[in-house]
C-alpha positions as CSV (number, residue, x, y, z in Angstrom):
1,M,0.0,0.0,0.0
2,I,1.8,3.2,-1.3
3,C,0.6,5.9,1.0
4,N,0.1,9.6,0.2
5,A,-3.0,10.0,2.2
6,C,-1.9,13.0,4.2
7,P,-0.1,16.2,3.2
8,R,3.2,14.7,4.3
9,K,3.0,12.5,1.1
10,C,5.6,10.0,2.3
11,N,5.1,7.8,-0.7
12,V,6.1,4.7,1.2
13,D,4.7,1.1,1.0
14,R,3.2,0.8,4.5
15,Q,3.3,-3.0,4.2
16,N,7.1,-2.8,4.4
17,T,8.1,0.7,5.5
18,L,6.8,3.2,8.1
19,G,6.3,6.7,7.0
20,Y,6.1,9.9,9.1
21,C,3.0,8.6,11.0
22,K,4.9,5.4,12.0
23,S,1.8,3.3,11.0
24,S,1.7,0.1,9.0
25,D,-1.2,-0.8,6.7
26,K,-3.2,-2.3,9.6
27,F,-5.5,-0.3,11.9
28,K,-4.1,0.3,15.3
29,L,-6.5,1.4,18.0
30,A,-6.1,2.5,21.6
31,R,-9.7,2.8,22.8
32,A,-13.3,2.5,21.5
33,A,-16.0,3.6,24.0
34,L,-18.8,6.0,24.6
35,H,-17.3,9.5,25.1
36,F,-19.2,12.2,26.9
37,W,-16.8,15.2,26.6
38,E,-17.2,16.3,23.1
39,E,-19.5,19.3,22.2
40,P,-23.0,18.8,23.4
41,C,-24.5,18.2,20.0
42,I,-21.9,15.4,19.4
43,S,-21.9,13.6,22.8
44,G,-25.4,14.3,24.0
45,K,-26.7,12.2,26.8
46,N,-25.9,8.8,25.2
47,G,-22.3,9.6,24.3
48,S,-20.3,9.7,21.2
49,G,-18.9,6.4,19.9
50,A,-15.3,7.5,19.9
51,I,-12.7,5.3,18.3
52,F,-9.2,6.5,19.0
53,F,-6.6,5.6,16.3
54,S,-3.0,5.3,17.3
55,A,-0.1,7.4,15.8
56,V,-0.6,10.7,14.0
57,A,-0.1,12.5,10.7
58,I,0.9,15.7,12.5
59,W,2.5,15.6,15.9
60,V,2.3,18.3,18.5
61,V,4.9,19.0,21.1
62,F,2.3,19.6,23.8
63,F,-0.4,17.1,22.5
64,C,-2.8,17.9,25.3
65,Q,-4.8,14.7,25.6
66,N,-3.5,11.9,23.3
67,F,0.2,11.9,24.0
68,D,0.4,8.2,24.6
69,I,-1.2,7.2,21.4
70,S,0.1,10.0,19.2
71,H,3.8,10.1,20.2
72,N,4.2,6.7,21.7
73,C,1.9,4.9,19.1
74,K,0.2,2.9,21.9
75,G,-2.4,0.6,20.5
76,V,-3.6,-2.8,19.3
77,E,-3.7,-3.9,15.7
78,V,-7.2,-4.9,14.4
79,S,-8.5,-6.2,11.2
80,D,-11.2,-4.6,9.0
81,G,-13.7,-7.1,10.4
82,K,-12.8,-6.3,14.0
83,L,-13.2,-2.6,13.4
84,I,-16.7,-3.2,11.9
85,D,-17.6,-5.3,15.0
86,I,-16.3,-2.4,17.2
87,M,-18.5,0.1,15.4
88,K,-21.5,-2.2,15.6
89,N,-20.9,-2.7,19.4
90,L,-20.9,1.1,19.9
91,V,-24.1,1.5,18.0
92,D,-25.7,-1.3,20.1
93,K,-24.6,0.7,23.2
94,G,-26.6,3.7,22.0
95,A,-23.8,5.8,20.6
96,N,-25.1,9.0,18.9
97,N,-22.4,8.6,16.2
98,I,-19.2,6.8,15.2
99,N,-16.5,9.3,16.1
100,L,-13.3,8.6,14.2
101,V,-10.6,10.3,16.4
102,N,-7.4,11.1,14.4
103,P,-8.3,9.1,11.3
104,T,-6.3,10.8,8.6
105,H,-3.4,8.3,8.3
106,Y,-5.9,5.4,8.0
107,S,-8.1,7.1,5.4
108,A,-7.5,4.5,2.7
109,Q,-8.3,1.6,5.0
110,L,-11.4,3.4,6.3
111,L,-12.7,3.8,2.8
112,R,-12.4,0.1,2.3
113,V,-14.2,-0.6,5.5
114,F,-17.1,1.7,4.7
115,E,-17.6,-0.1,1.4
116,K,-18.5,-3.1,3.6
117,Y,-20.4,-1.4,6.4
118,K,-22.1,2.0,6.8
119,P,-23.2,2.7,10.4
120,P,-26.9,3.6,10.9
121,V,-25.7,6.7,12.9
122,P,-23.6,9.7,11.6
123,I,-19.9,9.3,10.9
124,V,-17.8,12.0,12.6
125,Y,-14.4,12.7,11.1
126,N,-12.5,14.1,14.1
127,T,-9.2,15.5,12.7
128,S,-6.3,17.8,13.2
129,G,-7.2,19.8,10.1
130,Y,-3.9,18.7,8.5
131,D,-5.7,16.9,5.7
132,S,-5.3,16.5,2.0
133,V,-8.1,17.9,-0.1
134,E,-7.7,14.9,-2.5
135,T,-8.2,12.5,0.3
136,L,-11.1,14.4,1.8
137,R,-12.9,14.3,-1.6
138,L,-13.0,10.5,-1.3
139,F,-15.1,10.8,1.8
140,D,-17.8,13.0,0.1
141,G,-21.1,11.3,0.9
142,I,-19.6,9.1,3.5
143,V,-18.7,11.5,6.3
144,D,-21.7,13.2,7.9
145,V,-20.0,15.5,10.4
146,Y,-16.6,17.1,10.2
147,L,-14.9,18.0,13.5
148,P,-11.6,19.5,12.5
149,D,-9.1,21.5,14.4
150,F,-7.8,24.8,13.2
151,K,-4.6,24.9,15.3
152,Y,-2.5,27.7,13.8
153,I,-2.9,30.7,11.6
154,R,0.9,31.6,11.8
155,P,3.4,29.4,9.9
156,D,6.1,30.0,12.5
157,K,3.9,28.6,15.2
158,A,2.9,25.6,13.1
159,Q,6.6,24.9,12.5
160,K,7.6,25.4,16.1
161,Y,5.0,23.3,17.7
162,S,4.2,20.7,14.9
163,K,7.0,20.8,12.4
164,A,4.4,21.7,9.7
165,E,5.1,25.2,8.5
166,N,2.4,24.7,5.8
167,Y,-0.3,23.8,8.3
168,P,-2.3,27.1,7.8
169,Q,-2.6,26.8,4.1
170,V,-3.3,23.1,4.2
171,A,-5.9,23.5,6.9
172,E,-7.6,26.4,5.2
173,A,-8.0,24.3,2.0
174,A,-9.2,21.3,4.0
175,L,-11.8,23.3,5.9
176,T,-13.1,24.7,2.7
177,E,-13.5,21.2,1.2
178,M,-15.2,19.9,4.4
179,K,-17.7,22.7,4.3
180,R,-18.4,22.2,0.6
181,Q,-19.4,18.6,1.4
182,V,-21.6,19.1,4.4
183,K,-23.0,22.5,3.5
184,S,-25.5,23.4,6.3
185,D,-26.0,21.8,9.7
186,V,-28.7,19.3,10.4
187,F,-29.8,18.2,13.9
188,D,-32.3,15.6,15.1
189,D,-35.0,16.3,17.6
190,R,-32.6,15.6,20.5
191,G,-30.2,18.3,19.2
192,I,-27.6,15.8,18.0
193,M,-25.8,16.9,14.9
194,Q,-26.7,14.6,12.0
195,K,-24.8,16.5,9.3
196,G,-22.5,19.6,9.5
197,M,-19.2,20.9,10.8
198,I,-17.7,22.2,14.0
199,I,-14.2,23.9,13.8
200,R,-12.2,23.6,17.0
201,H,-9.4,26.0,18.1
202,L,-7.4,25.2,21.2
203,V,-6.1,28.3,23.0
204,L,-2.5,27.9,24.1
205,P,-0.8,29.8,27.0
206,S,1.2,32.8,25.8
207,N,-0.5,32.6,22.4
208,T,-3.6,34.6,22.7
209,N,-2.8,37.0,19.9
210,A,-2.3,34.1,17.5
211,S,-5.6,32.7,18.6
212,I,-7.3,35.9,17.9
213,E,-5.8,36.0,14.4
214,A,-7.1,32.4,13.8
215,L,-10.6,33.3,15.0
216,D,-10.6,36.4,12.8
217,Y,-9.9,34.2,9.8
218,L,-12.6,31.7,10.8
219,A,-15.1,34.5,11.3
220,E,-14.4,36.0,7.9
221,N,-14.4,32.7,6.0
222,F,-16.7,30.4,8.0
223,D,-19.2,32.7,9.7
224,D,-22.0,30.3,9.3
225,T,-20.1,27.4,10.8
226,Y,-19.9,26.3,14.5
227,I,-16.7,27.3,16.2
228,S,-15.5,25.7,19.4
229,V,-13.0,27.7,21.4
230,M,-11.3,25.2,23.7
231,A,-9.7,25.8,27.1
232,Q,-8.7,22.2,27.8
233,Y,-4.9,22.6,27.3
234,V,-2.9,20.3,29.5
235,P,0.9,20.4,29.1
236,C,2.2,16.9,28.4
237,G,5.6,15.4,27.6
238,D,9.0,17.2,27.8
239,L,8.3,20.9,27.2
240,S,11.7,22.2,28.5
241,D,12.4,23.8,25.1
242,Y,8.9,25.4,25.0
243,K,8.7,27.2,28.3
244,E,6.0,29.6,27.2
245,I,3.5,26.7,27.0
246,N,4.9,24.7,29.8
247,R,2.1,25.8,32.1
248,P,-1.7,25.8,32.2
249,L,-3.8,28.4,30.4
250,T,-5.0,31.2,32.7
251,Q,-8.6,32.4,33.0
252,R,-7.5,35.9,31.8
253,E,-6.0,34.4,28.6
254,Y,-9.0,32.4,27.8
255,D,-11.4,35.2,28.6
256,K,-9.4,37.5,26.3
257,V,-9.9,35.1,23.4
258,V,-13.6,34.3,24.1
259,N,-14.5,38.0,24.5
260,H,-12.9,38.7,21.1
261,I,-15.0,36.1,19.3
262,L,-18.1,37.3,21.1
263,D,-17.3,40.8,19.9
264,L,-17.2,39.5,16.3
265,G,-20.9,38.9,16.6
266,L,-20.9,35.2,15.8
267,D,-23.8,33.2,17.2
268,K,-22.5,29.6,16.5
269,I,-20.0,29.3,19.3
270,F,-19.0,26.7,21.9
271,V,-16.9,27.6,24.9
272,Q,-15.6,25.7,27.8
273,E,-15.0,26.2,31.5
274,L,-11.4,26.4,32.4
275,E,-11.9,23.3,34.6
276,A,-11.9,21.4,31.3
277,A,-8.1,21.7,31.4
278,S,-7.7,18.7,33.7
279,D,-6.2,15.2,33.2
280,E,-9.4,13.9,34.7
281,F,-10.9,14.3,31.2
282,I,-8.2,12.5,29.4
283,P,-9.4,9.0,28.5
284,D,-7.6,5.9,29.6
285,F,-6.0,4.5,26.6
286,D,-6.2,0.9,28.0
287,F,-7.7,-0.7,24.9
288,T,-11.2,-0.6,26.3
289,G,-13.6,-1.7,23.5
290,V,-10.7,-2.9,21.4
291,V,-9.6,-6.2,23.0
292,D,-13.0,-6.8,24.6
293,F,-16.6,-5.5,24.4
294,D,-17.2,-5.0,28.1
């Protein structure tokens, strides 16, 4: 399997060689369970059927929640059939949707799976935003809800924190393609999103001006799209070379960014309490729902 699924375009045969994402041609999962800490229209009361894929197409030095599975590639290999069984089990448990968390580097394999099985609930594509437009087009009509990040508007920040100087231009094109596919938002009578898009932006310590620039861009180009301004930054890993983000976000910093987006007059906004920045909300990547269905 020659892989050019993500913007890195490693062009490696993943049956024999690992590319940037350090992934083979087989799925590798760390957790599959009902998840209650997404936006309300994603989690609802029943929970989102979150499937956490191991490894990553774009690493982040601080990777607030998924450090073990992104940097350390913690996970268990599963077959196509097992992944289908996992999705069916989540549906049986009442999941509002199938939430593919960090799926970009498994996109080709996922397309193959969805030819065999289409869940009776919405498919959520929960991604970093570092996605190839060519790959995203293959999911047109398959993905129901896009849940991308818009991490950086400044290339220097993208290079410093993710070794991806081209992140802004890549993400801007990716968001445009996602919006083209889903168009307007659709909700069921419980308020659960059935089709649509939510763009997430995580506010980083010492980076409020960069956040404001990012939100200005989103307000100008995606003013009819839900924007989620996230406060859940938790420093992880060795940040000794990144002292400016080696601390929690302050209430003052978060309020500055939230007040700015409110001043822009947008009405499709999600915000968080600063208490969301806690490792209590980080899932246990213990292979729940992957090695068993308890």
